VOPAGU-2260 file (C-alpha; in pm, 1 decimal, decimal comma):
REM VOPAGU-2260
SITE   aa  ch    i         X         Y         Z
SITE  MET   A    0       0,0       0,0       0,0
SITE  ILE   A    1     142,5     338,8    -103,6
SITE  THR   A    2      94,4     611,8     155,9
SITE  GLU   A    3     334,1     857,3      -6,7
SITE  PRO   A    4     487,1     813,7    -353,6
SITE  THR   A    5     862,9     805,6    -395,1
SITE  PRO   A    6    1018,1    1078,3    -613,5
SITE  ILE   A    7    1038,4     851,1    -918,2
SITE  GLN   A    8     674,6     746,5    -871,6
SITE  ALA   A    9     557,2    1104,9    -829,7
SITE  ALA   A   10     740,7    1207,2   -1146,2
SITE  CYS   A   11     661,8     909,8   -1372,8
SITE  ILE   A   12     305,9     806,3   -1291,6
SITE  PRO   A   13     130,0    1123,9   -1418,5
SITE  LEU   A   14     335,9    1123,8   -1739,8
SITE  LEU   A   15     266,3     758,7   -1812,4
SITE  HIS   A   16    -102,4     801,9   -1731,4
SITE  SER   A   17    -116,0    1081,0   -1989,1
SITE  GLY   A   18      39,6     859,8   -2257,0
SITE  HIS   A   19     396,0     992,5   -2273,6
SITE  ASP   A   20     699,8     778,9   -2336,5
SITE  VAL   A   21     938,3     811,3   -2041,8
SITE  VAL   A   22    1308,8     765,3   -1971,9
SITE  GLY   A   23    1372,6     735,7   -1599,7
SITE  GLN   A   24    1709,9     745,9   -1427,7
SITE  ALA   A   25    1692,4     635,3   -1066,3
SITE  ARG   A   26    1886,8     401,0    -843,4
SITE  THR   A   27    1771,9      52,3    -754,1
SITE  GLY   A   28    1535,3      54,4    -457,4
SITE  SER   A   29    1374,1     384,4    -560,5
SITE  GLY   A   30    1028,7     236,3    -622,4
SITE  LYS   A   31    1046,5     244,9   -1001,7
SITE  THR   A   32     863,4     -86,6   -1046,2
SITE  LEU   A   33     542,0      64,0    -914,4
SITE  ALA   A   34     617,0     381,7   -1110,3
SITE  TYR   A   35     557,3     194,2   -1435,9
SITE  ALA   A   36     337,4     -93,2   -1314,2
SITE  LEU   A   37      45,5     114,8   -1188,8
SITE  PRO   A   38      -4,2     310,8   -1514,5
SITE  LEU   A   39      47,9      -8,6   -1715,3
SITE  LEU   A   40    -239,7    -179,8   -1536,6
SITE  LYS   A   41    -469,9     104,0   -1637,9
SITE  GLN   A   42    -401,9      32,2   -2003,9
SITE  VAL   A   43    -449,4    -343,8   -2026,3
SITE  ARG   A   44    -793,3    -488,8   -2089,8
SITE  GLY   A   45    -885,4    -792,9   -1888,1
SITE  ASP   A   46   -1149,8    -898,3   -2139,7
SITE  ARG   A   47    -896,4    -934,3   -2421,2
SITE  GLN   A   48    -706,3   -1262,4   -2399,8
SITE  SER   A   49    -388,8   -1143,0   -2569,7
SITE  GLN   A   50     -48,4   -1010,7   -2475,3
SITE  GLN   A   51     -81,5    -634,3   -2429,5
SITE  ALA   A   52     207,7    -531,9   -2201,5
SITE  LEU   A   53     569,2    -648,2   -2202,6
SITE  ILE   A   54     823,8    -579,5   -1927,1
SITE  LEU   A   55    1183,2    -676,6   -2008,6
SITE  ALA   A   56    1454,9    -722,6   -1746,2
SITE  PRO   A   57    1821,2    -823,4   -1786,8
SITE  THR   A   58    1833,1   -1101,3   -1527,3
SITE  ARG   A   59    1605,0   -1379,2   -1414,5
SITE  GLU   A   60    1624,7   -1258,7   -1055,1
SITE  LEU   A   61    1510,6    -908,0   -1146,0
SITE  ALA   A   62    1230,6   -1044,2   -1366,2
SITE  GLU   A   63    1110,1   -1256,9   -1074,7
SITE  GLN   A   64    1113,8    -956,3    -842,9
SITE  ILE   A   65     919,4    -745,0   -1092,3
SITE  SER   A   66     665,0   -1023,5   -1136,5
SITE  SER   A   67     620,0   -1051,4    -759,9
SITE  VAL   A   68     519,0    -683,4    -753,8
SITE  VAL   A   69     305,3    -681,9   -1069,2
SITE  GLN   A   70     117,3   -1010,2   -1026,9
SITE  PRO   A   71     -86,3    -919,5    -713,4
SITE  LEU   A   72    -178,6    -584,7    -868,3
SITE  ALA   A   73    -280,6    -756,1   -1192,1
SITE  VAL   A   74    -520,2    -980,7   -1000,8
SITE  LEU   A   75    -695,3    -670,9    -868,1
SITE  ALA   A   76    -719,4    -540,9   -1225,0
SITE  GLN   A   77    -858,9    -878,5   -1341,4
SITE  ALA   A   78    -556,1    -933,4   -1563,1
SITE  GLU   A   79    -324,1   -1232,2   -1594,6
SITE  THR   A   80      55,5   -1230,2   -1595,3
SITE  ALA   A   81     320,1   -1470,2   -1724,2
SITE  LEU   A   82     684,9   -1492,3   -1624,1
SITE  ILE   A   83     903,6   -1582,3   -1924,5
SITE  LEU   A   84    1259,8   -1680,0   -1832,8
SITE  GLY   A   85    1549,1   -1870,1   -1983,0
SITE  GLY   A   86    1696,1   -2170,6   -1808,9
SITE  VAL   A   87    1361,2   -2342,7   -1754,0
SITE  SER   A   88    1127,6   -2549,5   -1972,1
SITE  TYR   A   89     947,4   -2382,1   -2262,2
SITE  ASP   A   90     627,9   -2585,1   -2226,3
SITE  PRO   A   91     472,8   -2419,5   -1916,1
SITE  GLN   A   92     548,7   -2077,6   -2063,7
SITE  ARG   A   93     386,9   -2166,7   -2396,6
SITE  ARG   A   94      80,5   -2299,9   -2215,5
SITE  ALA   A   95      50,8   -1978,9   -2013,0
SITE  LEU   A   96      66,5   -1765,3   -2326,9
SITE  ASP   A   97    -181,6   -1987,8   -2510,3
SITE  ALA   A   98    -425,0   -1962,0   -2218,6
SITE  GLY   A   99    -428,0   -1585,5   -2260,1
SITE  VAL   A  100    -229,8   -1341,4   -2049,4
SITE  GLN   A  101    -231,0    -965,6   -2074,1
SITE  ILE   A  102     105,4    -889,9   -1907,7
SITE  VAL   A  103     437,4   -1062,4   -1978,0
SITE  VAL   A  104     746,6   -1014,6   -1762,6
SITE  GLY   A  105    1058,9   -1172,0   -1905,8
SITE  THR   A  106    1419,6   -1173,5   -2014,7
SITE  PRO   A  107    1498,5   -1076,1   -2375,2
SITE  GLY   A  108    1643,9   -1404,5   -2499,1
SITE  ARG   A  109    1350,2   -1624,9   -2400,7
SITE  VAL   A  110    1091,5   -1364,2   -2501,6
SITE  MET   A  111    1247,2   -1342,6   -2848,7
SITE  ASP   A  112    1250,4   -1722,6   -2877,3
SITE  LEU   A  113     877,0   -1736,4   -2804,3
SITE  ILE   A  114     802,2   -1453,6   -3046,8
SITE  GLU   A  115     989,2   -1636,2   -3323,7
SITE  SER   A  116     809,1   -1963,6   -3247,6
SITE  GLY   A  117     470,2   -1791,6   -3264,3
SITE  SER   A  118     378,0   -1858,2   -2901,3
SITE  PHE   A  119     407,8   -1489,7   -2808,5
SITE  ARG   A  120     185,7   -1285,8   -3039,4
SITE  THR   A  121     284,3    -919,0   -3039,2
SITE  ASP   A  122      -4,9    -773,8   -3244,0
SITE  ASP   A  123    -183,8    -627,3   -2940,2
SITE  VAL   A  124     119,7    -510,1   -2741,1
SITE  CYS   A  125      54,5    -148,3   -2648,2
SITE  VAL   A  126     298,1    -100,5   -2357,0
SITE  VAL   A  127     668,3    -191,1   -2338,9
SITE  VAL   A  128     892,9    -136,2   -2036,8
SITE  LEU   A  129    1271,1    -179,4   -2042,5
SITE  ASP   A  130    1399,0    -206,8   -1685,5
SITE  GLU   A  131    1774,9    -174,4   -1617,6
SITE  ALA   A  132    1841,0    -108,2   -1986,4
SITE  ASP   A  133    2209,8     -31,7   -1935,0
SITE  GLN   A  134    2261,2    -373,9   -1779,9
SITE  MET   A  135    2096,3    -538,8   -2081,6
SITE  PHE   A  136    2367,2    -384,0   -2295,3
SITE  ASP   A  137    2642,9    -472,0   -2047,5
SITE  ILE   A  138    2563,4    -843,1   -2065,3
SITE  GLY   A  139    2516,9    -860,3   -2441,4
SITE  MET   A  140    2138,6    -843,3   -2478,3
SITE  ALA   A  141    2128,9    -543,5   -2714,6
SITE  PRO   A  142    2051,9    -747,4   -3031,2
SITE  GLN   A  143    1757,6    -930,3   -2869,7
SITE  VAL   A  144    1614,6    -609,4   -2721,4
SITE  GLU   A  145    1622,8    -429,8   -3055,7
SITE  ALA   A  146    1477,6    -732,4   -3235,1
SITE  ILE   A  147    1185,5    -738,3   -2990,4
SITE  LEU   A  148    1120,4    -365,5   -3032,7
SITE  ARG   A  149    1105,7    -416,0   -3410,4
SITE  GLN   A  150     842,7    -689,5   -3364,2
SITE  VAL   A  151     596,1    -495,9   -3147,3
SITE  PRO   A  152     358,5    -235,6   -3295,8
SITE  THR   A  153     502,3     112,9   -3345,2
SITE  GLU   A  154     187,6     262,2   -3190,6
SITE  ARG   A  155     272,6     181,8   -2832,1
SITE  GLN   A  156     387,3     345,8   -2511,5
SITE  THR   A  157     748,9     273,4   -2418,7
SITE  SER   A  158     924,8     348,7   -2092,3
SITE  LEU   A  159    1291,4     287,7   -2025,4
SITE  PHE   A  160    1461,4     281,7   -1686,0
SITE  SER   A  161    1836,8     286,2   -1648,6
SITE  ALA   A  162    2086,2     381,8   -1378,7
SITE  THR   A  163    2316,8     523,3   -1646,1
SITE  VAL   A  164    2274,9     631,7   -2008,5
SITE  PRO   A  165    2564,8     487,8   -2210,6
SITE  PRO   A  166    2568,1     546,8   -2589,2
SITE  TRP   A  167    2364,9     234,7   -2672,6
SITE  VAL   A  168    2084,2     335,7   -2435,4
SITE  LYS   A  169    2081,1     684,8   -2588,3
SITE  ARG   A  170    2061,0     537,1   -2940,7
SITE  LEU   A  171    1784,3     302,4   -2829,6
SITE  THR   A  172    1591,0     595,9   -2689,0
SITE  ASP   A  173    1632,9     802,6   -3005,5
SITE  ARG   A  174    1530,6     514,2   -3230,8
SITE  TYR   A  175    1243,1     348,2   -3047,4
SITE  LEU   A  176    1084,8     603,8   -2811,2
SITE  ARG   A  177     860,5     887,2   -2924,6
SITE  ASP   A  178     958,6    1228,3   -2787,0
SITE  PRO   A  179    1015,0    1085,2   -2437,9
SITE  GLU   A  180    1005,6    1279,7   -2114,7
SITE  TRP   A  181    1335,0    1247,8   -1925,9
SITE  ILE   A  182    1333,2    1209,0   -1548,5
SITE  ALA   A  183    1673,5    1204,0   -1380,7
SITE  LEU   A  184    1680,0    1126,4   -1009,5
SITE  ASP   A  185    2003,6    1023,7    -833,4
SITE  VAL   A  186    2173,0    1015,2   -1172,5
SITE  ARG   A  187    2507,4     931,9   -1009,4
SITE  PRO   A  188    2420,0     627,8    -801,9
SITE  GLU   A  189    2783,1     578,8    -705,8
SITE  GLU   A  190    2748,8     877,6    -472,7
SITE  ARG   A  191    2531,4     686,4    -232,9
SITE  PRO   A  192    2548,3     838,9     115,3
SITE  ASP   A  193    2497,9     511,0     295,4
SITE  ILE   A  194    2792,8     287,2     197,3
SITE  ASP   A  195    3130,3     289,2     373,7
SITE  HIS   A  196    3398,2     199,4     117,4
SITE  GLU   A  197    3737,7      47,3     197,2
SITE  VAL   A  198    4020,4     -71,8     -26,2
SITE  TRP   A  199    4247,3    -344,2     109,0
SITE  ILE   A  200    4586,3    -371,4     -62,5
SITE  VAL   A  201    4640,2    -748,2     -64,6
SITE  PRO   A  202    4905,4    -964,8    -237,2
SITE  GLU   A  203    4748,2   -1175,7    -511,5
SITE  LEU   A  204    4809,8   -1507,0    -335,2
SITE  GLU   A  205    4660,5   -1388,1      -5,0
SITE  ARG   A  206    4311,0   -1291,5    -123,4
SITE  HIS   A  207    4151,5   -1604,4      27,4
SITE  GLU   A  208    4310,4   -1527,6     362,6
SITE  ALA   A  209    4190,1   -1166,5     351,6
SITE  VAL   A  210    3832,4   -1270,9     270,4
SITE  GLN   A  211    3845,9   -1520,5     555,7
SITE  ARG   A  212    3958,8   -1244,3     793,0
SITE  ILE   A  213    3670,7   -1018,0     693,3
SITE  LEU   A  214    3413,8   -1294,9     730,0
SITE  ASP   A  215    3558,4   -1416,7    1061,3
SITE  ASP   A  216    3527,5   -1065,7    1200,5
SITE  SER   A  217    3166,3   -1034,4    1084,3
SITE  ARG   A  218    3022,1   -1381,6    1142,5
SITE  GLY   A  219    2646,8   -1390,8    1096,1
SITE  THR   A  220    2648,0   -1074,5     884,3
SITE  PRO   A  221    2463,0   -1112,0     549,9
SITE  THR   A  222    2733,7   -1073,4     285,1
SITE  ILE   A  223    2782,8   -1108,4     -89,3
SITE  VAL   A  224    3133,5   -1181,1    -219,0
SITE  PHE   A  225    3166,3   -1096,5    -588,3
SITE  GLY   A  226    3419,2   -1266,4    -814,9
SITE  ARG   A  227    3489,7   -1225,2   -1184,4
SITE  THR   A  228    3484,1   -1585,4   -1309,0
SITE  ARG   A  229    3286,8   -1903,4   -1245,9
SITE  HIS   A  230    3603,9   -2090,8   -1152,1
SITE  GLN   A  231    3701,9   -1821,4    -903,8
SITE  VAL   A  232    3358,5   -1822,1    -742,3
SITE  SER   A  233    3346,0   -2201,4    -721,0
SITE  ARG   A  234    3693,7   -2228,3    -570,5
SITE  LEU   A  235    3633,3   -1954,0    -313,0
SITE  GLY   A  236    3294,8   -2097,2    -216,2
SITE  GLU   A  237    3446,2   -2439,8    -150,1
SITE  HIS   A  238    3729,0   -2283,4      51,8
SITE  LEU   A  239    3486,6   -2094,2     275,0
SITE  LYS   A  240    3265,1   -2399,7     322,0
SITE  ALA   A  241    3568,8   -2597,1     437,1
SITE  LEU   A  242    3619,1   -2334,9     708,2
SITE  GLY   A  243    3271,6   -2405,6     844,6
SITE  LEU   A  244    3111,1   -2083,6     721,9
SITE  ARG   A  245    2746,3   -2081,0     612,1
SITE  VAL   A  246    2803,1   -2010,5     244,4
SITE  ASP   A  247    2672,9   -2095,1    -101,7
SITE  SER   A  248    2748,3   -1968,9    -450,8
SITE  ILE   A  249    2573,8   -1878,7    -776,6
SITE  GLN   A  250    2701,1   -1828,2   -1129,5
SITE  GLY   A  251    2556,1   -1804,6   -1477,1
SITE  ALA   A  252    2582,6   -2172,5   -1570,8
SITE  MET   A  253    2346,3   -2281,5   -1292,7
SITE  ALA   A  254    1987,6   -2376,1   -1369,5
SITE  GLN   A  255    1733,7   -2114,0   -1272,1
SITE  GLN   A  256    1572,3   -2327,3   -1001,8
SITE  ALA   A  257    1909,4   -2388,0    -837,9
SITE  ARG   A  258    1999,3   -2019,1    -841,5
SITE  SER   A  259    1662,4   -1923,9    -697,6
SITE  ARG   A  260    1701,7   -2175,6    -415,5
SITE  VAL   A  261    2042,5   -2036,5    -321,3
SITE  ILE   A  262    1921,2   -1676,1    -320,7
SITE  GLU   A  263    1620,9   -1772,8    -109,6
SITE  ARG   A  264    1855,7   -1936,7     142,3
SITE  LEU   A  265    2032,6   -1602,9     186,9
SITE  ARG   A  266    1705,6   -1411,7     210,8
SITE  THR   A  267    1573,6   -1644,1     482,0
SITE  GLY   A  268    1896,8   -1655,6     683,1
SITE  GLN   A  269    1984,3   -2019,4     612,1
SITE  ILE   A  270    2322,4   -1895,9     489,4
SITE  ASP   A  271    2511,8   -1577,6     570,9
SITE  ILE   A  272    2740,2   -1556,0     268,3
SITE  LEU   A  273    2668,5   -1567,2    -104,9
SITE  VAL   A  274    2963,4   -1593,0    -345,2
SITE  ALA   A  275    2852,5   -1473,4    -688,4
SITE  THR   A  276    2968,1   -1379,1   -1035,2
SITE  ASN   A  277    2866,5   -1049,0   -1189,3
SITE  VAL   A  278    2542,8   -1204,2   -1314,3
SITE  ALA   A  279    2399,5   -1131,8    -968,1
SITE  ALA   A  280    2527,8    -776,9    -936,5
SITE  ARG   A  281    2211,3    -618,1   -1075,4
SITE  GLY   A  282    1855,4    -700,3    -987,7
SITE  LEU   A  283    1945,9    -885,6    -669,6
SITE  ASP   A  284    1748,7    -733,9    -383,4
SITE  ILE   A  285    1825,5    -875,5     -37,8
SITE  ASP   A  286    1680,6    -688,4     258,0
SITE  GLY   A  287    1937,6    -622,2     527,7
SITE  LEU   A  288    2244,0    -710,5     321,6
SITE  ALA   A  289    2515,8    -557,4     540,0
SITE  GLN   A  290    2829,4    -584,6     330,3
SITE  VAL   A  291    2972,4    -654,2     -12,8
SITE  ILE   A  292    3322,9    -785,8     -72,7
SITE  ASN   A  293    3485,0    -741,3    -412,9
SITE  TYR   A  294    3727,6   -1033,1    -436,0
SITE  ASP   A  295    3875,8    -853,1    -735,1
SITE  VAL   A  296    3847,4    -503,6    -878,6
SITE  PRO   A  297    3555,9    -476,6   -1124,9
SITE  GLU   A  298    3671,2    -411,2   -1480,2
SITE  GLN   A  299    3429,9    -120,8   -1530,8
SITE  PRO   A  300    3340,4     160,7   -1287,2
SITE  ASP   A  301    2968,5     100,8   -1345,3
SITE  LEU   A  302    3010,7    -260,0   -1237,6
SITE  PHE   A  303    3168,1    -139,2    -912,6
SITE  THR   A  304    2853,0      65,5    -853,2
SITE  HIS   A  305    2626,5    -225,6    -943,0
SITE  ARG   A  306    2808,2    -464,7    -710,2
SITE  THR   A  307    2832,5    -233,7    -411,0
SITE  GLY   A  308    2477,9    -108,6    -464,1
SITE  ARG   A  309    2343,1    -435,1    -322,7
SITE  THR   A  310    2412,3    -300,4      29,1
SITE  GLY   A  311    2338,8      23,1     212,0
SITE  ARG   A  312    1977,0      40,7     100,1
SITE  MET   A  313    1652,5     168,2     246,5
SITE  GLY   A  314    1828,4     401,5     490,5
SITE  ALA   A  315    2069,5     140,9     628,9
SITE  THR   A  316    2446,5     184,6     628,2
SITE  GLY   A  317    2632,0     -72,7     422,5
SITE  ARG   A  318    2995,7    -169,2     395,3
SITE  SER   A  319    3199,3    -238,9      82,2
SITE  ILE   A  320    3551,5    -385,2      86,4
SITE  THR   A  321    3747,5    -419,6    -237,5
SITE  LEU   A  322    4061,6    -634,8    -247,9
SITE  VAL   A  323    4331,8    -484,0    -467,8
SITE  SER   A  324    4666,8    -625,9    -577,3
SITE  GLY   A  325    4933,3    -443,3    -774,5
SITE  ALA   A  326    4787,9    -555,1   -1107,6
SITE  ASP   A  327    4450,6    -400,4   -1016,0
SITE  LEU   A  328    4570,7     -46,0    -945,5
SITE  ASN   A  329    4490,2      94,3   -1290,8
SITE  ALA   A  330    4132,6     -36,0   -1269,7
SITE  LEU   A  331    4101,0     109,4    -918,1
SITE  HIS   A  332    4224,2     448,3   -1037,9
SITE  GLY   A  333    3962,0     441,4   -1313,4
SITE  ILE   A  334    3687,4     378,6   -1057,2
SITE  GLU   A  335    3816,3     660,4    -838,4
SITE  ARG   A  336    3820,8     901,2   -1132,9
SITE  VAL   A  337    3453,3     829,0   -1196,1
SITE  LEU   A  338    3370,7     860,0    -825,8
SITE  GLY   A  339    3566,0    1184,4    -804,4
SITE  ARG   A  340    3757,9    1084,8    -492,5
SITE  LYS   A  341    4022,2     850,0    -360,9
SITE  LEU   A  342    3896,0     558,2    -154,5
SITE  PRO   A  343    4068,8     493,1     180,8
SITE  ARG   A  344    4328,3     218,7     169,9
SITE  ARG   A  345    4448,0     -36,3     424,6
SITE  SER   A  346    4757,7    -251,6     392,8
SITE  TRP   A  347    4690,7    -621,6     446,1
SITE  THR   A  348    5057,3    -680,1     532,0
SITE  ALA   A  349    5047,3    -409,4     800,0
SITE  MET   A  350    4718,6    -543,5     936,4
SITE  LYS   A  351    4867,6    -891,4     974,6
SITE  ALA   A  352    5175,5    -753,3    1150,5
SITE  GLU   A  353    4956,8    -554,8    1388,9
SITE  ALA   A  354    4743,0    -860,8    1463,5
SITE  SER   A  355    5055,4   -1068,3    1527,2
SITE  GLU   A  356    5186,5    -813,8    1776,8
SITE  ARG   A  357    4854,0    -803,8    1959,5
SITE  GLY   A  358    4841,5   -1183,3    1962,0
SITE  GLY   A  359    5190,1   -1212,1    2115,3
SITE  ALA   A  360    5105,5    -971,0    2394,6
SITE  THR   A  361    4783,7   -1157,5    2466,3
SITE  ASP   A  362    4964,8   -1491,2    2484,9
SITE  GLN   A  363    5218,0   -1356,8    2737,3
SITE  THR   A  364    4936,2   -1230,4    2958,5
SITE  LEU   A  365    4764,3   -1569,1    2943,4
SITE  VAL   A  366    5088,1   -1751,7    3027,7
SITE  ALA   A  367    5120,9   -1540,3    3341,3
SITE  LYS   A  368    4759,7   -1616,4    3439,5
SITE  VAL   A  369    4802,1   -1987,5    3372,8
SITE  GLY   A  370    5118,4   -1997,1    3583,7
SITE  ALA   A  371    4946,0   -1816,5    3868,0
SITE  ASN   A  372    4669,2   -2078,0    3866,4
SITE  GLY   A  373    4917,5   -2364,8    3890,1
SITE  LEU   A  374    4839,3   -2503,8    3542,0
SITE  LYS   A  375    5110,0   -2649,3    3324,1
SITE  VAL   A  376    5176,1   -2569,0    2958,9
SITE  LEU   A  377    5338,0   -2864,2    2784,3
SITE  PRO   A  378    5630,4   -2812,5    2545,2
SITE  GLY   A  379    5509,5   -2750,2    2188,8
SITE  GLU   A  380    5175,0   -2610,4    2307,4
SITE  LYS   A  381    5049,0   -2255,5    2276,7
SITE  VAL   A  382    4825,1   -2074,6    2522,2
SITE  THR   A  383    4515,4   -1915,1    2369,1
SITE  GLY   A  384    4191,2   -1772,9    2498,1
SITE  ARG   A  385    4035,8   -2116,4    2442,9
SITE  GLY   A  386    4296,4   -2320,7    2632,2
SITE  THR   A  387    4614,6   -2485,9    2506,3
SITE  GLN   A  388    4671,6   -2589,1    2147,7
SITE  SER   A  389    4955,7   -2760,4    1967,1
SITE  ASN   A  390    5170,4   -2517,1    1773,3
SITE  ALA   A  391    5161,2   -2758,5    1481,8
SITE  THR   A  392    4787,6   -2720,0    1438,4
SITE  THR   A  393    4714,3   -2375,7    1576,8
SITE  ARG   A  394    4576,9   -2109,8    1342,1
SITE  PRO   A  395    4566,0   -1743,4    1444,1
SITE  GLN   A  396    4232,6   -1668,4    1601,8
SITE  SER   A  397    4022,8   -1408,2    1423,3
SITE  ARG   A  398    4011,3   -1080,9    1612,3
SITE  ARG   A  399    3809,5    -767,8    1591,9
SITE  ARG   A  400    3966,2    -505,3    1373,0
SITE  SER   A  401    4065,0    -171,4    1514,4
SITE  ARG   A  402    3869,1     130,0    1400,3
SITE  ARG   A  403    3959,5     212,7    1041,8
SITE  PRO   A  404    3908,5     503,8     804,8
SITE  THR   A  405    3611,0     471,6     572,3
SITE  SER   A  406    3466,4     666,9     284,9
SITE  LYS   A  407    3097,5     745,3     285,7
SITE  SER   A  408    2950,5     719,6     -58,7
């Protein structure tokens, strides 16, 4: 129930109601789904059993989230919806379209497949929404999106939502939208005031150890760790599981049902840590996600924004830690140029030395206490806060970090 519209809703809804095409720039979490869904529902006719509205999203997760918002509203409007996604069987989707649905939410590849097969008839489509259009381009969906727009009637209302407006999005707007109204809210989403950024300078071969340190110090904190490749994500996920952490991973090669199950486990608190490739960086909405760890430096500044934008939402303060080795410095400098500031750095080597010094002092104190109590420490054993351990098997205990500089974004 809406008691007060968000800025993007207040700006878009009247324009869409009056029939304008719209380009909206607003950050994720701004309420843009309702900004286009409510006017859309006014235009579809429940008595016409044909596809009349199409909402395209770049990822399956985002399409599912959009559908979860639109479907209950469609029921009130006596309209039917269908969710059209890749990675699952065609047959249920064909049956849903054949039965007659007015609103389709889907990803471009599968929607185009069903248009070409004749299952999705575009003759009556009067509303098209492109959500996260810049991400569609980033992950190679531009050809499918343009092919779909060529298939739907030219007499339609089109709205496009995008965090940024790269050249392809601008060309798409010029070619397929009719004199659109532009609404720009929070057009630089990287300047979010609710994320504390840190850069850890870490030797390449010590990234696993650094991630372990962060997660040890924040056990139970909902976290996403982003990696660049499937192999990297798989290897890191297995490493963290072996340490006894509650972790799972997702990457693009997984079946949709498997990915959905993993994401739901994080949402419901069954796991604390999700290790993911960039496929999850946009459209993944987890309430209360406290921190994001970049295992590597994103190749593009926009991807840095998309990854870190999963935390620090809805008024909460989030935390972002990016691990940087010498080979990553050029990419980091590019991100900082776009952000317009230098992110605070911490040296992993110095942090380990500091922790070692603190650990030695603590051990000496414990030895004195043990001696005073008449207990005996055997040769080859080490005194810790949990008793005595063999030096051969002892690992440094994780410790709370000292207060560190952060950068509010």
